[in-house]
C-alpha positions as CSV (number, residue, x, y, z in Angstrom):
1,X,3.3,28.9,-35.2
2,X,-0.5,28.4,-34.9
3,X,-0.4,26.0,-37.9
4,X,2.5,24.0,-36.4
5,X,0.8,23.7,-33.0
6,X,-2.5,22.6,-34.7
7,X,-0.6,19.9,-36.6
8,X,1.1,18.6,-33.5
9,X,-2.2,18.6,-31.6
10,X,-3.8,16.6,-34.4
11,X,-0.9,14.1,-34.5
12,X,-1.3,13.3,-30.8
13,X,-4.9,12.2,-31.5
14,X,-4.3,10.0,-34.5
15,X,-3.2,6.6,-33.2
16,X,-0.5,8.2,-31.0
17,X,1.9,8.3,-34.0
18,X,5.0,10.5,-33.9
19,X,5.0,11.7,-37.5
20,X,2.3,13.2,-39.8
21,X,1.7,12.0,-43.3
22,X,3.2,14.5,-45.8
23,X,-0.2,15.1,-47.4
24,X,-1.6,16.1,-44.0
25,X,1.2,18.5,-43.4
26,X,0.7,20.2,-46.8
27,X,-3.0,20.4,-46.1
28,X,-2.3,22.1,-42.8
29,X,0.1,24.6,-44.5
30,X,-2.6,25.5,-47.0
31,X,-5.3,26.3,-44.3
32,X,-6.4,29.8,-43.8
33,X,-4.6,31.8,-41.2
34,X,-7.5,31.7,-38.8
35,X,-7.4,27.9,-38.5
36,X,-5.4,28.0,-35.3
37,X,-7.8,30.5,-33.8
38,X,-10.7,28.2,-34.7
39,X,-8.9,25.3,-33.0
40,X,-8.3,27.4,-29.9
41,X,-12.0,28.5,-29.9
42,X,-13.1,24.8,-30.1
43,X,-10.8,23.9,-27.2
44,X,-12.1,26.8,-25.2
45,X,-15.7,25.8,-25.9
46,X,-14.9,22.2,-24.9
47,X,-13.4,23.3,-21.6
48,X,-16.3,25.7,-21.0
49,X,-18.8,22.8,-21.6
50,X,-16.8,20.5,-19.2
51,X,-16.8,23.2,-16.5
52,X,-20.5,23.7,-16.9
53,X,-21.2,20.0,-16.5
54,X,-19.0,20.0,-13.5
55,X,-21.0,22.8,-11.8
56,X,-24.3,21.0,-12.6
57,X,-23.2,17.9,-10.8
58,X,-24.1,19.3,-7.4
59,X,-27.7,19.8,-8.6
60,X,-28.0,16.5,-10.5
61,X,-30.8,14.4,-9.1
62,X,-29.4,11.2,-10.4
63,X,-30.7,7.8,-9.5
64,X,-27.5,6.9,-7.6
65,X,-26.9,3.2,-6.7
66,X,-27.1,4.2,-3.0
67,X,-30.1,6.7,-2.7
68,X,-28.5,8.4,0.3
69,X,-25.6,9.6,-2.0
70,X,-25.2,13.4,-2.3
71,X,-22.6,15.4,-4.1
72,X,-21.5,18.1,-1.6
73,X,-19.5,20.3,-3.8
74,X,-17.8,20.5,-7.2
75,X,-15.2,22.8,-8.6
76,X,-13.5,23.2,-12.0
77,X,-9.7,23.4,-12.2
78,X,-7.9,24.7,-15.3
79,X,-4.9,22.9,-16.7
80,X,-1.8,23.5,-14.5
81,X,-3.5,23.6,-11.1
82,X,-1.5,22.0,-8.3
83,X,-2.1,19.8,-5.3
84,X,0.2,19.4,-2.3
85,X,0.8,15.9,-1.1
86,X,2.4,14.8,2.2
87,X,6.2,14.4,2.1
88,X,6.4,15.3,-1.6
89,X,6.6,18.2,-4.1
90,X,3.3,19.7,-5.5
91,X,1.7,17.7,-8.2
92,X,0.6,19.5,-11.4
93,X,-2.8,18.4,-12.6
94,X,-4.6,18.6,-16.0
95,X,-7.9,20.4,-16.5
96,X,-10.5,18.5,-14.4
97,X,-13.6,18.6,-12.4
98,X,-13.1,17.9,-8.6
99,X,-16.0,16.9,-6.4
100,X,-16.6,15.5,-3.0
101,X,-19.6,13.5,-1.9
102,X,-21.1,11.5,0.9
103,X,-23.6,8.8,1.8
104,X,-25.1,6.8,4.6
105,X,-25.1,9.5,7.2
106,X,-26.0,8.2,10.6
107,X,-25.4,8.3,14.4
108,X,-23.4,5.4,15.7
109,X,-24.0,3.4,18.9
110,X,-21.2,5.5,20.4
111,X,-23.1,8.8,19.7
112,X,-20.7,9.8,17.0
113,X,-21.9,11.2,13.6
114,X,-20.7,9.1,10.7
115,X,-20.8,9.0,6.9
116,X,-18.9,7.6,4.0
117,X,-17.2,10.4,2.1
118,X,-15.4,10.2,-1.2
119,X,-13.3,12.4,-3.4
120,X,-13.5,12.2,-7.2
121,X,-11.5,13.9,-10.0
122,X,-12.8,13.8,-13.6
123,X,-10.3,14.9,-16.2
124,X,-11.5,16.8,-19.3
125,X,-9.3,14.6,-21.5
126,X,-10.7,11.3,-20.2
127,X,-9.2,8.1,-21.4
128,X,-12.4,6.1,-20.7
129,X,-11.0,4.4,-17.6
130,X,-11.6,4.5,-13.8
131,X,-8.9,4.3,-11.0
132,X,-9.8,3.7,-7.4
133,X,-7.0,5.0,-5.1
134,X,-6.6,2.9,-1.9
135,X,-6.2,4.3,1.6
136,X,-3.8,3.7,4.4
137,X,-3.3,3.4,8.1
138,X,-6.5,3.8,10.1
139,X,-8.0,5.8,7.3
140,X,-10.3,8.8,8.2
141,X,-8.8,11.0,5.4
142,X,-10.4,11.6,2.1
143,X,-7.2,11.1,0.1
144,X,-5.9,13.2,-2.8
145,X,-7.7,11.3,-5.6
146,X,-4.8,11.8,-8.0
147,X,-3.7,8.2,-8.4
148,X,0.0,8.2,-7.5
149,X,1.7,5.2,-9.1
150,X,5.5,5.2,-8.8
151,X,8.4,7.7,-8.8
152,X,8.9,9.1,-12.3
153,X,5.5,7.8,-13.5
154,X,2.7,10.3,-14.2
155,X,-0.2,10.0,-11.7
156,X,-3.4,8.4,-13.0
157,X,-5.2,11.7,-13.3
158,X,-2.5,13.0,-15.6
159,X,-2.8,9.8,-17.7
160,X,-6.5,10.6,-18.2
161,X,-8.1,8.3,-15.6
162,X,-11.1,9.4,-13.5
163,X,-9.8,8.9,-9.9
164,X,-11.6,8.3,-6.6
165,X,-10.5,8.0,-3.0
166,X,-12.5,7.7,0.2
167,X,-12.3,8.0,4.0
168,X,-13.7,4.4,4.7
169,X,-16.7,5.8,6.7
170,X,-15.2,7.9,9.5
171,X,-13.5,11.3,9.7
172,X,-10.4,12.0,11.8
173,X,-11.4,15.6,12.3
174,X,-14.9,14.8,13.7
175,X,-14.7,11.3,15.0
176,X,-11.5,11.6,17.0
177,X,-12.1,11.1,20.7
178,X,-9.0,11.7,23.0
179,X,-10.0,9.2,25.7
180,X,-10.7,6.5,23.2
181,X,-7.4,6.5,21.4
182,X,-8.0,9.6,19.3
183,X,-8.5,8.7,15.6
184,X,-9.1,5.0,16.3
185,X,-12.3,5.8,18.3
186,X,-14.4,4.7,15.4
187,X,-13.6,1.2,16.6
188,X,-16.3,1.5,19.3
189,X,-19.0,1.6,16.6
190,X,-19.7,-1.8,14.9
191,X,-20.7,-0.3,11.5
192,X,-17.8,2.1,11.5
193,X,-15.5,-0.8,12.1
194,X,-17.1,-2.8,9.3
195,X,-16.9,0.1,6.9
196,X,-13.2,0.4,7.7
197,X,-12.8,-3.3,7.1
198,X,-14.2,-2.9,3.6
199,X,-18.0,-2.5,3.7
200,X,-17.6,1.1,2.4
201,X,-15.7,0.1,-0.7
202,X,-18.4,-1.2,-3.0
203,X,-20.7,1.8,-2.3
204,X,-17.9,4.2,-3.2
205,X,-17.0,2.3,-6.4
206,X,-20.6,2.2,-7.5
207,X,-21.2,5.9,-6.7
208,X,-18.0,6.9,-8.6
209,X,-18.9,4.9,-11.7
210,X,-22.5,6.3,-11.7
211,X,-21.1,9.9,-11.5
212,X,-18.6,9.1,-14.3
213,X,-21.5,7.9,-16.4
214,X,-23.5,11.0,-15.8
215,X,-20.6,13.4,-16.4
216,X,-19.2,11.8,-19.5
217,X,-22.3,10.2,-20.9
218,X,-20.9,6.7,-20.7
219,X,-19.6,4.3,-18.1
220,X,-15.9,3.5,-17.8
221,X,-14.5,0.9,-20.2
222,X,-11.9,-0.4,-17.7
223,X,-11.7,-0.1,-13.9
224,X,-8.6,-0.5,-11.8
225,X,-7.8,-0.5,-8.1
226,X,-4.4,0.4,-6.8
227,X,-3.4,0.5,-3.1
228,X,-0.6,-0.4,-0.6
229,X,-0.8,-1.4,3.1
230,X,-4.4,-0.8,4.2
231,X,-4.9,0.0,0.5
232,X,-3.5,-3.5,-0.3
233,X,-6.1,-5.0,2.1
234,X,-8.8,-3.1,0.2
235,X,-7.6,-4.5,-3.1
236,X,-7.9,-8.0,-1.5
237,X,-11.4,-7.1,-0.2
238,X,-12.5,-6.2,-3.8
239,X,-11.1,-9.4,-5.2
240,X,-12.8,-11.6,-2.6
241,X,-16.1,-9.9,-1.6
242,X,-16.8,-7.7,-4.6
243,X,-15.1,-9.5,-7.5
244,X,-17.0,-7.8,-10.3
245,X,-16.0,-4.2,-9.7
246,X,-12.5,-4.2,-11.2
247,X,-10.7,-5.5,-14.2
248,X,-7.3,-5.2,-12.5
249,X,-6.1,-4.8,-8.9
250,X,-2.7,-3.8,-7.4
251,X,-2.5,-5.0,-3.8
252,X,0.8,-3.8,-2.4
253,X,2.1,-5.0,0.9
254,X,-1.5,-6.1,1.7
255,X,-2.7,-5.9,5.3
256,X,-5.1,-8.7,4.7
257,X,-4.4,-10.2,8.2
258,X,-4.5,-6.8,10.0
259,X,-5.8,-8.1,13.4
260,X,-3.2,-10.8,13.5
261,X,-0.4,-8.4,12.4
262,X,-1.5,-6.0,15.2
263,X,-1.0,-8.8,17.7
264,X,2.5,-9.3,16.2
265,X,3.2,-5.6,16.7
266,X,2.5,-6.0,20.4
267,X,4.8,-9.1,20.5
268,X,7.6,-7.1,18.8
269,X,7.2,-4.2,21.2
270,X,7.5,-6.5,24.2
271,X,10.6,-8.2,22.8
272,X,12.4,-4.9,22.1
273,X,11.2,-3.3,25.4
274,X,13.2,-5.8,27.4
275,X,16.3,-4.1,25.9
276,X,15.2,-0.5,26.3
277,X,13.3,-0.6,29.6
278,X,14.9,0.0,33.0
279,X,15.4,-3.3,34.8
280,X,12.2,-4.6,36.3
281,X,10.1,-1.7,35.0
282,X,6.5,-2.5,34.0
283,X,6.2,1.0,32.4
284,X,8.7,3.4,31.1
285,X,9.2,6.5,28.9
286,X,8.2,5.4,25.3
287,X,11.0,7.7,24.0
288,X,13.5,5.1,25.3
289,X,12.3,2.3,23.0
290,X,14.6,3.3,20.1
291,X,17.6,2.8,22.3
292,X,17.0,-1.0,22.1
293,X,19.4,-1.0,19.0
294,X,21.7,1.6,17.5
295,X,22.0,2.0,13.8
296,X,25.5,0.5,14.1
297,X,24.1,-2.6,15.8
298,X,21.4,-3.0,13.2
299,X,24.2,-2.8,10.6
300,X,25.9,-5.7,12.3
301,X,22.6,-7.7,12.0
302,X,22.4,-6.8,8.3
303,X,26.0,-7.8,7.8
304,X,25.3,-11.2,9.4
305,X,22.3,-11.8,7.1
306,X,24.5,-10.9,4.1
307,X,27.4,-13.0,5.2
308,X,25.1,-16.0,5.5
309,X,22.8,-15.6,2.5
310,X,23.9,-12.9,0.0
311,X,25.6,-15.3,-2.4
312,X,22.5,-17.5,-2.7
313,X,21.3,-15.6,-5.8
314,X,24.6,-16.1,-7.6
315,X,26.4,-12.9,-6.7
316,X,27.4,-10.9,-3.5
317,X,25.7,-7.6,-4.2
318,X,24.0,-6.6,-0.9
319,X,20.6,-8.0,-2.0
320,X,19.3,-11.3,-0.6
321,X,17.1,-12.1,-3.7
322,X,16.9,-15.7,-2.6
323,X,15.6,-14.8,0.9
324,X,13.6,-18.0,1.1
325,X,16.8,-20.0,1.7
326,X,17.9,-17.6,4.5
327,X,17.2,-19.3,7.8
328,X,17.9,-18.4,11.4
329,X,20.0,-21.5,11.6
330,X,22.4,-20.0,9.0
331,X,22.3,-16.4,10.3
332,X,22.6,-17.1,14.1
333,X,26.3,-18.2,13.9
334,X,27.2,-15.0,12.1
335,X,25.4,-12.9,14.7
336,X,27.2,-14.7,17.5
337,X,30.5,-13.7,16.0
338,X,29.6,-10.1,16.9
339,X,28.7,-10.7,20.6
340,X,30.2,-8.2,23.0
341,X,33.2,-9.4,24.9
342,X,36.1,-8.0,26.8
343,X,38.4,-8.3,23.8
344,X,36.0,-6.9,21.2
345,X,36.3,-3.2,20.3
346,X,33.7,-1.2,18.4
347,X,30.0,-1.9,18.0
348,X,28.8,-5.3,19.2
349,X,25.6,-7.2,20.0
350,X,24.5,-8.5,23.4
351,X,23.0,-12.0,23.8
352,X,19.8,-10.3,24.8
353,X,19.7,-8.3,21.5
354,X,20.2,-11.5,19.5
355,X,17.5,-13.2,21.4
356,X,15.1,-10.3,20.8
357,X,15.7,-10.6,17.0
358,X,15.1,-14.3,17.2
359,X,11.8,-13.8,19.0
360,X,10.7,-11.1,16.5
361,X,11.5,-13.1,13.4
362,X,9.8,-16.3,14.8
363,X,6.6,-14.4,15.2
364,X,4.0,-14.2,18.0
365,X,3.0,-17.3,19.9
366,X,0.9,-18.2,22.9
367,X,2.1,-20.2,25.9
368,X,1.4,-23.4,24.1
369,X,3.7,-22.4,21.3
370,X,0.9,-21.9,18.8
371,X,1.5,-19.3,16.1
372,X,-0.7,-16.3,16.3
373,X,0.3,-14.7,13.0
374,X,3.4,-15.7,11.0
375,X,7.2,-15.8,11.0
376,X,9.2,-13.3,8.9
377,X,11.8,-13.8,6.1
378,X,15.3,-13.0,7.0
379,X,16.3,-10.3,4.5
380,X,19.0,-7.7,4.1
381,X,16.6,-4.9,4.9
382,X,16.7,-5.7,8.6
383,X,17.3,-2.5,10.6
384,X,16.9,0.0,7.7
385,X,15.3,3.3,8.5
386,X,12.0,2.1,7.0
387,X,12.2,-1.0,9.1
388,X,13.1,0.4,12.5
389,X,10.6,3.3,12.2
390,X,7.9,0.7,12.6
391,X,9.5,-1.7,15.1
392,X,11.2,0.7,17.6
393,X,11.3,4.2,16.2
394,X,14.1,6.3,14.6
395,X,17.7,6.2,15.8
396,X,17.4,9.8,17.0
397,X,14.9,8.6,19.6
398,X,11.9,10.3,21.2
399,X,9.3,8.3,19.1
400,X,8.5,4.7,20.0
401,X,7.8,3.6,16.5
402,X,4.6,3.1,14.5
403,X,4.0,-0.3,16.0
404,X,3.3,1.5,19.3
405,X,2.0,4.9,18.2
406,X,-0.6,3.5,15.7
407,X,-0.5,-0.2,16.3
408,X,-1.2,-0.1,20.0
409,X,-4.3,2.1,19.9
410,X,-5.6,0.2,16.8
411,X,-5.2,-3.1,18.5
412,X,-7.1,-1.8,21.5
413,X,-10.0,-0.1,19.8
414,X,-10.4,-1.6,16.3
415,X,-8.9,-5.1,16.2
416,X,-10.2,-6.6,19.5
417,X,-13.7,-7.1,21.1
418,X,-14.7,-5.5,23.3
419,X,-12.7,-2.4,22.4
420,X,-10.5,-0.9,25.1
421,X,-10.4,2.8,25.7
422,X,-7.0,4.3,25.8
423,X,-5.8,7.9,26.3
424,X,-4.5,9.2,23.0
425,X,-0.8,9.2,24.0
426,X,2.3,7.1,23.2
427,X,2.7,6.3,26.9
428,X,-0.8,4.8,27.1
429,X,-0.2,2.9,23.9
430,X,3.1,1.5,25.1
431,X,1.6,0.5,28.4
432,X,-1.2,-1.4,26.7
433,X,1.2,-3.3,24.5
434,X,3.4,-4.2,27.4
435,X,0.4,-5.6,29.4
436,X,-1.0,-7.5,26.4
437,X,-1.4,-11.2,27.3
438,X,-1.1,-13.5,24.3
439,X,-3.2,-16.2,25.9
440,X,-5.9,-13.9,27.3
441,X,-6.0,-11.0,24.8
442,X,-5.0,-12.4,21.4
443,X,-8.2,-14.4,21.0
444,X,-10.2,-11.2,21.3
445,X,-9.6,-10.5,17.6
446,X,-12.0,-13.4,16.9
447,X,-14.5,-12.5,19.8
448,X,-18.1,-11.4,19.4
449,X,-19.9,-9.4,22.1
450,X,-22.9,-7.0,21.8
451,X,-23.2,-4.6,20.1
452,X,-20.5,-6.3,17.9
453,X,-22.3,-9.1,16.0
454,X,-19.1,-9.9,14.0
455,X,-15.6,-10.2,15.1
456,X,-12.8,-7.9,14.1
457,X,-11.3,-10.7,12.1
458,X,-14.5,-11.2,10.2
459,X,-14.9,-7.5,9.4
460,X,-11.3,-6.6,8.6
461,X,-9.4,-9.6,7.4
462,X,-9.3,-10.4,3.7
463,X,-7.0,-13.5,3.6
464,X,-9.4,-15.9,1.8
465,X,-7.8,-17.7,-1.1
466,X,-11.2,-18.0,-2.8
467,X,-10.8,-15.8,-5.9
468,X,-12.9,-18.0,-8.2
469,X,-15.4,-15.3,-9.1
470,X,-12.6,-12.7,-9.7
471,X,-10.9,-15.2,-12.0
472,X,-14.1,-16.1,-13.8
473,X,-14.8,-12.4,-14.7
474,X,-11.3,-12.1,-16.2
475,X,-9.8,-10.1,-13.4
476,X,-6.0,-9.8,-13.0
477,X,-4.1,-9.0,-9.8
478,X,-0.5,-8.0,-9.0
479,X,0.7,-8.2,-5.4
480,X,4.0,-6.7,-4.5
481,X,5.6,-6.7,-1.1
482,X,8.9,-5.9,0.6
483,X,10.8,-8.9,1.9
484,X,11.7,-6.6,4.9
485,X,8.2,-5.3,5.4
486,X,8.2,-4.7,9.1
487,X,4.4,-4.7,9.7
488,X,2.9,-7.4,7.4
489,X,5.0,-10.5,6.9
490,X,5.8,-11.5,3.3
491,X,5.8,-15.1,4.5
492,X,2.1,-14.7,5.3
493,X,1.4,-13.3,1.9
494,X,3.4,-16.2,0.2
495,X,1.5,-18.7,2.3
496,X,-1.8,-17.2,1.1
497,X,-0.6,-17.4,-2.5
498,X,0.3,-21.1,-2.1
499,X,-3.3,-21.6,-0.9
500,X,-4.6,-19.8,-4.0
501,X,-2.3,-22.1,-6.1
502,X,-3.7,-25.2,-4.5
503,X,-7.3,-24.1,-5.1
504,X,-6.5,-23.4,-8.8
505,X,-4.6,-26.6,-9.4
506,X,-1.3,-24.8,-9.8
507,X,-2.6,-22.3,-12.4
508,X,-3.0,-19.2,-10.2
509,X,-0.3,-17.4,-12.1
510,X,-2.8,-17.0,-14.9
511,X,-4.6,-14.3,-13.0
512,X,-2.6,-13.4,-9.9
513,X,1.1,-12.9,-9.4
514,X,3.1,-12.0,-6.3
515,X,6.3,-10.0,-6.7
516,X,8.6,-9.9,-3.6
517,X,10.9,-6.9,-3.4
518,X,14.2,-7.9,-1.6
519,X,15.3,-5.4,0.9
520,X,12.2,-3.2,0.7
521,X,10.4,-2.1,3.9
522,X,6.7,-1.3,4.0
523,X,5.6,-0.2,0.5
524,X,8.9,1.5,-0.2
525,X,12.3,2.3,1.3
526,X,15.2,0.1,2.5
527,X,18.2,-1.2,0.6
528,X,16.1,-2.2,-2.4
529,X,15.2,-1.5,-6.0
530,X,11.9,-0.1,-4.8
531,X,11.0,2.2,-7.8
532,X,8.9,0.3,-10.3
533,X,5.7,0.6,-12.3
534,X,3.5,-2.3,-11.3
535,X,0.4,-0.5,-12.6
536,X,1.8,-0.3,-16.1
537,X,2.5,-4.0,-16.0
538,X,-1.1,-4.6,-14.8
539,X,-2.6,-2.5,-17.6
540,X,-0.6,-4.5,-20.2
541,X,-1.8,-7.7,-18.7
542,X,-5.5,-6.6,-18.6
543,X,-5.7,-4.9,-22.0
544,X,-3.0,-6.6,-24.1
545,X,-2.9,-10.1,-22.4
546,X,0.8,-9.7,-21.6
547,X,1.4,-11.4,-18.3
548,X,4.2,-9.9,-16.3
549,X,7.1,-12.3,-16.2
550,X,9.3,-9.6,-14.7
551,X,9.0,-6.0,-13.6
552,X,12.0,-3.7,-14.0
553,X,12.9,-1.9,-10.8
554,X,15.4,0.8,-9.9
555,X,17.2,1.7,-6.7
556,X,16.4,5.2,-5.5
557,X,18.9,8.0,-4.4
558,X,18.8,7.0,-0.7
559,X,19.9,3.4,-1.3
560,X,23.5,2.1,-1.2
561,X,23.4,1.8,-5.0
562,X,21.5,4.7,-6.7
563,X,20.4,3.8,-10.2
564,X,21.0,0.1,-9.9
565,X,18.3,-2.0,-11.7
566,X,17.0,-5.4,-11.0
567,X,14.0,-7.5,-12.2
568,X,11.3,-8.1,-9.8
569,X,10.2,-11.7,-10.3
570,X,6.9,-13.5,-9.8
571,X,7.0,-15.9,-6.8
572,X,8.4,-18.6,-6.6
573,X,11.1,-17.2,-9.0
574,X,13.7,-14.8,-7.9
575,X,16.4,-12.7,-9.7
576,X,19.5,-14.8,-10.3
577,X,22.8,-13.4,-11.7
578,X,23.7,-14.8,-15.1
579,X,27.3,-15.0,-14.2
580,X,28.7,-12.1,-16.3
581,X,28.1,-8.4,-16.9
582,X,27.5,-5.5,-14.6
583,X,25.7,-6.3,-11.4
584,X,24.2,-2.8,-11.6
585,X,22.1,-3.8,-14.7
586,X,18.9,-5.8,-14.6
587,X,19.7,-7.2,-18.1
588,X,22.3,-9.5,-16.5
589,X,19.8,-11.1,-14.2
590,X,17.2,-13.8,-15.0
591,X,14.0,-14.8,-13.2
592,X,14.1,-18.4,-12.2
593,X,13.4,-20.7,-9.3
594,X,16.3,-20.6,-6.8
595,X,18.2,-23.8,-6.2
596,X,18.4,-24.5,-2.5
């Protein structure tokens, strides 16, 4: 058994071939009986050496890129250790060194103690590459630093990548102030706000690469960034402000217009509040906001979108792949057929509900009719659980949605100047959103006022189409986004891509591609084929020069069609049915420009 195991182990390290040459097998069979013991001893010695180097990192007096950098603790984990992640099963990890560190400790203008902290895992069997794991929401958490990629795909740490994550310069445990919105209180300090916007990113990337160099004795051969939502915004920051840090970037559902999107969240809340609030009320129980629509009423809205637009991609399959052709003018007549009347039985829509949807999909505007963010694509993911949890909260009620619970406090403290102090409660957040004036308050995302020398838009947005330096260094980027993303509009992302195309004379697809995901909500969920490996496609593009013309995607168990596959197509192409074959199989769909 020891001989067989030794041979298998050797096979895995010789060009990743499945079979051993016959001569090699015979040689192994002729080895002395203690050969397996020698291999085990060598492996044990290698692990002992790796563990020793891990322990020494805390005392290493390296010349770190940022001299304030300090490694706070390190620990060795044997093969098979596990880490628990939110809303998921434990992840089994390979043998690795785990460490945490910090830099730039200071006291802010608000009297809070701040520092940029990072979390790094260094696998014993390193593949020579570096993976930066993006954050989410309002940050303030270190992150797991395991590099989750997609359902069914091994995390980056298990693939041999050194993985780092970071808290973006504030800590939810120590910097949360109840009368300043709780975890968004960092917005009262200019540097903490800037670090959240992206200023912390380069420092963490440089520190991680330097530690990798010290630990392994060489720098990484390739470097990748992967993130969604706020992590997608961070990927955009790297491509625009720090273009030399990464060979490849995944920017999923990128929040590169965060301050404007936060204004849109308040706009949506006001539109839906007209349905859930008692008549004439200027304030009400936030737990009532989910009553603005029932699930059955959202299903009516989804059916209307499908009736108007489902066949545009060549087949009626519950997916609006050609969402670009789906307009309010086409959908509105279908919605009006479901208006409540004296003769209609069963679920129906009121005229006020249809008007609320029209206002939401048109996007926020001031009293002059000027757009303050973007409109939204009409897509079959409207009203899904992943959509409504942002807009108004779950059907069960009691929670006013993420737009209110997180969006309201963030708009008040982080995205407007001067910041507004709110009590850390859903009621205070809802009241702020309801009182938000789109003439008076929306311009505050661009305002400057001491001690804030830069606006929130300057610090936090990452919407520039200027990627010339990223392109020049050979960088590649994949952007994916749900067509029914309820917080960041896909239309805004596509408008950005068209700007990139214009600046690159129509050749942007040579280094950046956008893959819309019909039906998908924010980063995942919805009636969609939302399980796909964009990272694998990126690595092939960077390392093999194979540009992704399509990415295979699968519908998960909670969708209407578990196991269904579809190609995700680079914009402006979309998945079109070939005209024959099972509609459950991606092989029967082709990526091409839709014919309107």
